[in-house]
C-alpha positions in Angstrom: 55.5 154.2 60.6 52.6 153.7 63.0 50.3 152.7 60.1 52.8 150.1 59.0 53.0 148.6 62.5 49.2 148.7 62.8 48.8 146.8 59.5 51.5 144.3 60.5 49.8 143.7 63.9 46.4 143.3 62.1 47.9 140.8 59.6 49.5 138.7 62.4 46.2 138.8 64.4 44.2 137.6 61.4 46.7 134.8 60.6 46.7 133.5 64.2 42.9 133.7 64.3 42.7 131.7 61.1 45.1 129.1 62.5 43.2 128.8 65.8 39.8 128.5 64.0 41.2 125.8 61.7 42.6 123.8 64.6 39.3 124.2 66.5 37.3 122.9 63.5 39.7 120.0 63.0 39.5 118.9 66.7 35.7 119.3 66.7 35.3 117.2 63.6 37.7 114.6 64.9 35.8 114.4 68.2 32.4 114.0 66.4 33.7 111.4 64.0 35.6 109.6 66.8 32.6 109.5 69.1 30.3 108.1 66.3 32.9 105.5 65.4 33.3 104.5 69.0 29.5 104.0 69.3 29.4 101.9 66.1 32.2 99.7 67.2 30.8 99.4 70.7 27.4 98.3 69.2 29.0 95.7 66.9 31.1 94.3 69.7 28.0 92.9 71.3 26.9 91.2 68.1 29.9 89.0 67.9 
Protein backbone atom coordinates (compact mmCIF):
# COMPACT_ATOMS: atom_id res chain seq x y z
CA UNK A 1 0.00 0.00 0.00
CA UNK A 2 2.86 2.38 0.77
CA UNK A 3 4.41 1.82 -2.64
CA UNK A 4 1.10 2.62 -4.34
CA UNK A 5 0.78 5.89 -2.43
CA UNK A 6 4.40 6.74 -3.19
CA UNK A 7 3.85 6.14 -6.91
CA UNK A 8 0.63 8.15 -6.85
CA UNK A 9 2.33 11.06 -5.09
CA UNK A 10 5.18 10.93 -7.61
CA UNK A 11 2.75 10.96 -10.53
CA UNK A 12 0.85 13.94 -9.10
CA UNK A 13 4.13 15.77 -8.47
CA UNK A 14 5.35 15.14 -12.03
CA UNK A 15 2.01 16.28 -13.49
CA UNK A 16 1.96 19.51 -11.48
CA UNK A 17 5.61 20.18 -12.32
CA UNK A 18 4.82 19.72 -16.03
CA UNK A 19 1.84 22.11 -15.82
CA UNK A 20 3.86 24.74 -13.94
CA UNK A 21 6.75 24.52 -16.39
CA UNK A 22 4.39 24.81 -19.37
CA UNK A 23 2.69 27.88 -17.92
CA UNK A 24 6.07 29.44 -17.16
CA UNK A 25 7.28 28.94 -20.73
CA UNK A 26 4.02 30.34 -22.09
CA UNK A 27 4.25 33.47 -19.92
CA UNK A 28 7.93 34.00 -20.73
CA UNK A 29 7.29 33.67 -24.46
CA UNK A 30 4.33 36.02 -24.28
CA UNK A 31 6.39 38.56 -22.37
CA UNK A 32 9.25 38.41 -24.86
CA UNK A 33 6.98 38.66 -27.91
CA UNK A 34 4.83 41.34 -26.28
CA UNK A 35 7.84 43.47 -25.39
CA UNK A 36 9.26 43.22 -28.90
CA UNK A 37 5.90 44.08 -30.47
CA UNK A 38 5.56 47.06 -28.11
CA UNK A 39 8.99 48.34 -29.16
CA UNK A 40 8.15 47.94 -32.87
CA UNK A 41 4.82 49.74 -32.51
CA UNK A 42 6.44 52.46 -30.40
CA UNK A 43 9.09 52.96 -33.10
CA UNK A 44 6.56 53.12 -35.94
CA UNK A 45 4.33 55.53 -34.04
CA UNK A 46 7.02 58.20 -34.44
CA UNK A 47 7.19 57.67 -38.20
CA UNK A 48 3.58 58.65 -38.71
